[in-house]
N, C-alpha and C positions, 0 to 999 in steps of 0.2 A: 160285742165284738170289737167294736171300734174303742172300747174303753180298756183294752189291754195294755195300752200303753199309759203309764202313771200321768196324770195331769201335772203341768209345772205350775199352775196357779190354782187358786180357789175360783176366780173368775177368769179372767184375764182375756249455631248452625255450623256444622263442620262435616267433613267427609266421613264415610264409614270407616271405623277403626278395627283393625284386623287383631285377632287373638293370637298369642303365641301357640304353637300347636300342642304344647303339654302344659299342665298346671306348673305354675311357678311359685315357691315358697318365698316368704318375706321372714327374716329372722325378727324375734320379739326383741327390740333394742329401743333406746330413747328416740333414735332417729328413724325409726321403721314408720312407713304409712299407717295412719290411723283408720281405724273402722269407723266410717262416718254414718252407716247405716245401723244404728242401734238406739236403745232407749237412753244410754248413757251419754251418747253425742248429741242428743236432742231431736233425733228423727221421728217423724210422725207418718202414719199411713193416712192419705187424704182421698184415696180411692181404692175399693177392694171388691171383688167379685163374690157372688154367693158362695158360701163356705160352709164347711161341716158344722162349724161352731161360731158363734159371735164373740166369744171369750175364752181365755185360758187356751189350753193345749187344742190343736187343731184349727185354731182361729188365725186371721191374718196377723194380730199382733204378735204371735209367736215367732214370726219371722225376723223380729227385731230383738229377741232377747239373748242371742248369742249362746243358746243352749241347745246342743245337738240332739237332744232327746226329746225336744218338744218343736212342733212345727205346725204347718198348715196342710189342710186337705180340702178337696172338692166335696160337694154334695154327692151322694151316692149316685153313680150312673151318668154323671155329668162330666163328660170328657172334652168338651168344648174348650178352646183357647181361653185363659183366665188373665185378666189384665190387673195390675196393681199399680198405683202411682204413689211414690214415696217422697215426702218433703223434707229435705236435710235442713239443718238448723240454720245454714247460711250457704250462699252460693260458694260452690267449692271445685277444686280441680280433683278428678278422678283418675286414678292412675292403675287400678286394678280391681277385679271382682272376685267373688269366692262363694261357694254354695256347699251345703251340708245335705246329704241324703242318705247317710249310711244307716240310719235308724227308722226309715220308712218302714211300714209295717211288713212289707214283702217286696222283693226285687222288681215285680212289675209295676209297683205304685209309684216308685221314686220318678220325679221329674226327668225328662231327657232332653227335649229341644227347647231353647229359650230364646227370647229376643230382648235385648236391653237398650233403652234409648234414654236421652237427656234433653232437658230443656230449661229455661228460665221462668217458664209459666206451667202452671198445673193444667191449664186449659188447651194447650196445643203447642206447636212448633218443636215437637220432639224430632230428635236426629238420632238414627241408629249408632251405637258404638259398640255393639257386640251381639253375635248370635252363638252362645256357647251350646255345645252339645255334651251333656254330663255322662259320666259314667255311671252305672248302677251302683247304689248302696255303698257310697264312698264320701267321707267327710273331707272338708277342707280342700275341695277342688278349687285351686287359685288359678287365676287367668290375668296375666298383666297385659295392660294395653300398650300397643305399640307407641301410640301418640296419645297423651293425656285428653280428657274432655271436662269441659267446665259447664256447670250449670247448678241449678237448685233443686230440680225435680228428676228423679229416676222413674222410668216407666218400664216394669217387668211384665212381659207376656210369657205365660207357661203355655207352650204349645202342645206338647205330648208328654207321655210316660212310657215306660218299658213293658207295656202289653197288658196291664191289668184293666179288666172290663168296668171296674167300679169306681177306682179313686185315682186322682193324681195328688201327690204328696211331695213337699220340699220343706226341710226343717229350719234352714237358716239362709239369709242372703247377706252379704257384706259387700261393701263399696269403700275401697281404701284410696285415701288421698289426704287432702288438706285443705282447710277453708280458705277462702279467697277475700272473706270479708270479716271484719272484727265487729260482731254484734254489739250495739250500744244497750246499755243495761236499761231495760224498762222498768216502771213502776207498776206493780201488779197488786197493788194494795187492793182490798174489797172483800166483798161477801159472794160465796159461790154455793150454789146447791148442789147436794151429792147424794147418793143413796146412804151416807153415814151422816145425813143431816148437813146443815149449813157449815161450810168452812169460812172463818173469819181471820183475814191475814193482814198484818201490817208490816209494811217494807220500809226500811230506811238505809238507803244505800243497797248494799248486797244483802243486808241481814233481814230476816224475817221471823217474826214470832206471832202466834195467834192461838186459836183454839178451833175445835169442831165439836158439833153438837152430838155426840157419840160417846157415852160412858166416860164423860168428863174428859174428852181427849184434848190434848195440848199439842200444839205445833212449837218445838222448843229450839231456838238458836239455829235457826236455818240460814242458808246462804244461797244466793243465785249464782250459777256460772252459766253465762249465756242465758238460754231460756229454761234451764234445767234448776229446779229448785231442790236442795237436798236439806233434810232436817232430821230430827230426832222427834218421833211420836211417843207420848205416853198416854195411859189411860188408867182408870181405877178410883179408887177412894181419893178425893181431894185431902191431901195431908197424910194420907195413910198408905197401904200397898198398891203400889202401881206397877205397871209393866209396859213395855215398849221396845222399840228397836229403830233402825235406819228406814228413812222413806224418801221417795223422791217423786216430783211433779214435772211434767214437761208442759209449758204453756203455749198454746197457739200463739202466732205472731201478734194477733189483735188483742191479746190478753183476755179474750172472752171466755176461754175454756181452758181446762187442762185434763192431761191423762196421767194417772201416777199408779205406784206400786208401793207396798210396804213389806217389811220383813221383820220378824221377831229377832231380838237380840240373840246371838248364837246361831243364828242360820247363815252358814257360809256355802250352802249348797248352790247359790245362784237362782234358784226359783223362788219367786216372790210367795208370801203367804196371803196376799190378797191384793186387790186393785182399787183404785179412786178414779170416778170420773166427775169433773165438776163443770157447772156452767155459771157465768157470772149472773148474779142477781142485782149488784149495786156496786158502785165505787166506794161507798161508805163501808168502813171497816166492820162496825158494828161490834158486838161483845157476846160472850157467855157469862152465865152467872159467876163462873169461877175463874174468868179472865177478862180484863178490860185493856184496850190499847193504852200504852203509856203509863199504865199504873204498875209501877215497881220496876225493878232491873232484872230481865229474864235470866242473864248469867249468874247474878247473886243468887235468885231463887233456886236456880237449879243446883248451884253448889251447896246451898243451905239444905235442900232436901235430899240430894243424891251425893253428894261429896265430890261429884265429877261433872263436868260440862264438855259436850262434843260441840265445837264451835265450827259450824260449817261456813259461817260468815266471815272466817279469815281466808283469805285468799292470796295465792301468790302467782307470780308470772311462771309459764311453763318451765319445768326443770330448774326453778331459781328460787332463792331465798328472799327476793325482792317482794315486799308486801305490795299488793294492788291497792289503789286509793279507795275502792268499794269497801275495803276491810274496815275503815275508820269506826264506823257505827259499831261494830262488834267489839273492837279494840278498846273503845271509849267506855262501853258498858263495863268490860273487864277492869278498867281504871277505876270506874266509879264503884265497883264491887270492893276493890281493894281499899279505896278510901273509907267506904262505909264500914268495913269489917277490918279494923287496924289490927285485930289479934291473929287474923288468918294469914297464913303462908301459902304460896302457890307453886306446884310443880308444874311446869309447861312441857307438854309431851308433842314432840313431831312424828307425824305417822306418814308413810307413802304406800303407794301401789307397788307391784313388783316388776314394773318395767324397768330394764337396766340391771345392772349388777348389784348384789348385795352390798358390796362395799359402797358404790356410788349412792345407793338409796339410804344406807345408814349414814353417810356424811351429809346428804341433803336433808334428812329429817332432823338432824342436829343443828344445822345452820338455820332452818326455818324455826325451830323453837328459841334460837338465840336470837334471831330479828324479832319475835314477838316480846321477848324479854327487854330488848333496846327500846322497843316503843314505850313499854310500860314505865322504865327507868326514865326515859326522856320526859314522860308525862308526870313524874314526881314520885313514883313508886320506889320505895327502898328496895335497891337490889338484893340486899341481905334476907329479903323476904320471898325470894324468887329463885327457883332451881330450874334447870333445863335438862332434857333427855330426849335423845332421838331413838326410836324403834325401828326405823327403816319400813319394811314390809312384813315385820315378823308379828305384828298384832293385827291382822285383817278384821274387820267388822263384816265384810262381804266378800263373795268370791272375787278372786282376782282373774277368773277366766272371762269375765265380761267387762265391756267398758263401764257400764253402770256399776258393778262391784269395785272397779279400780276407782271411780270417782269418789265412791263411799269411803274408800280406804285412805285417800288423801285428804287428811284433816289435821287440826289442831285440838288437842284435849287439854283441859285444865283441871287439875286436882287439888282440892283444898286440903292443906295439911295443918 
């Protein structure tokens, strides 16, 4: 009976603030508040109650996937108040909250009365900021706080449902606002154990390459944005037929563990095809028989084997074509590939998410491609070997309905000509 809804994954100090009496919508523009309570924003669950499932649909993790058809549920018959503590990527200012319940399995199971609190510590000091009462079976129930609240940890207590005697359910939770702290880039190089064998990752600046000990798995041309690592995974016969797609890992603050998800190329539904969980074994990178740290140029090798490289290590300031300093290692690998392969020409493609107008995104993607070309030319690459093109949001590799998907769609790709 509980499997009737399709699973999303294979696994997976201030005064009380008043809510406006009715849900308030925010337009999706470049200036709109950002949902900080999502995988794509780097949020993690650090405390969860007993739940129907430990992974995938009906698990606590599903509250952060921004997919209203997947969510969390209690164990059967357990209707006592349930407490979650969410860790935001950084200390942030929260201006609003939102909740999805439309796809609870029936009207009575949807969450009704909630309490939301904020703190700078996961261990205590929480101050109430909202006591929403939700309508039954309704998505996008948005509530703007009259006074913004600042903190790093949000505690959500689900107090009641709409009358069902078996389950309480809530599909998604959102916290809108802006980060107050600029996260320093940590070096997360090392070896991590996981259910897919050991992960071996070498990080230089924001750039990450590596391997994992499952079906000749490679971590290709990844890039850190805060504590979220985005990369392309590939598996299969080395030098032969391989398959893959986009992936992401969210690293804990201490760098000792990660939670991650992967998608097959072509999957733009938003639902991951599977998940990864890793625990640090060593600060040593280690190696796989088919990959060794520092051996070869990852950009050149991907262009040689696939003709195209998706470079998540090239980062820009928000809504800008200004290259971040952390992009230099990836850009320098591209320069080295151009020098090593003088017969190759390169098409530089800029891609954005769908936030903002089509015209704005098209112009931004073009400017970002031109910025990459300018770096290469300044480094000595003949500009006659380089072309640029912007695609705006027209070629997504993931769903633009979630922060995670949008982060995967903001990228630079290089095509060998």
